[in-house]
N, C-alpha and C positions, 0 to 999 in steps of 0.2 A: 353094177348098179347103172340105171338108166341115166339119162340125161335129165329128166324131170325129177327124179329121185335126187340129184346132186343140187339141182335148183332149189329144192324144197326144203333140202338141209341146209343150205346156204342160208336161204331166208329165215328158216328159223332161228338159225345160229345169231344171226345179225339182230333180229328182234329181241331173241333172248339175253345176248349181252348187252343191249340197249337198257331192257328193263331192269336186269341184275345189278348194273353198274351203278343205277341210281341207290339201289339199296346198300352196296358195299362201300360206297365211295368214303364214308367216315372211318371204314377199318382197313382199307387198302385199296389195291388196284387189280382189276380183273385181266390178267395177261394174255387168255384164251379161253375159248368158249364155244363148243362145237356140238350139235345135234346130229345123229344118224338116225334116221327113221326107220331105216330097212334092220338095224339091229336094236333099235329101241335103247339107243345108248346116248348118255348127255354126259360130256367131258368139260371140265373146268381146270382151270390152274389161276390162283389166286396169291399175289405177295402181299401179305398182310403188314401193316406199319409196325416197324420195328423188328421185323425177321429180317435175316439175310436170303433165306430162299423159298421160292414159292410153294404153297401147298397144291396138291392135285387131288381132284375128287373126280371118280367116276360113278354114275348112277346107270344100272341096267336094269331092262327090263319093264320100263315105265309104261303107264297106262292112263290115259285122261277118261274120267268118269264123272259120277255126281250126277247133278242136275243143271239145267240151262241156269238157274238161278244159284246155283253153290255148285260150281266145277271143282274137279279135285283131280290131282295128280297122286298118282301112287308109283313108289319105285319096289322093284322087286329085291334089289341087292346094291349095297354100296360098298365102295374100297377109298380109301384115302391114304396120302403118301405119310400121315402122321397116324400114329396108334391110338392116341386120345380121341383125334377127332374120327377116326372110323368107329370108335367104341360108342360114341356120343351120336353119330349119324346112324349105326344100327338099333340103338335105343328110341331114338325120337323121328327118324326118317322113314327107314326101312320097313315097307308094308304099311305104313300110317297114311292116312289122306292128309295131302296139302293144300290147302285152300288155294285158288286162282281166281283172279279178277274175273268176274262174271262176263265182262265186255271181250275177254280173250278167249274165252272157250269155243265159241265157234270158227274162229281162224285157226286155233290149235288144233282141234278134230280134223280140221281140213288139211292141213299140214303135215300133222303127226299120224 
């Protein structure tokens, strides 16, 4: 992995963690979030309120697509440390378009 790839991955990871933290705050705390553009992998670890151990989620084979007005993220494969969550992610996330904020699309395409 080149120096530039590492910097890109760190920048996307930091921005992604900040963005997702605002959505997850009422459910728990994000302990770890990383994006690896070279392998198209997103990894996160979240400690949900009321839980004793964190949930780990890995999304692989992601692609940014859609249009400038309606950018989308698609994930080819999901894995989770809890069976119930993995089943739900396969049904509702795997291979399905996930809407992204339009302002984020140009930056994400450059970085990812």
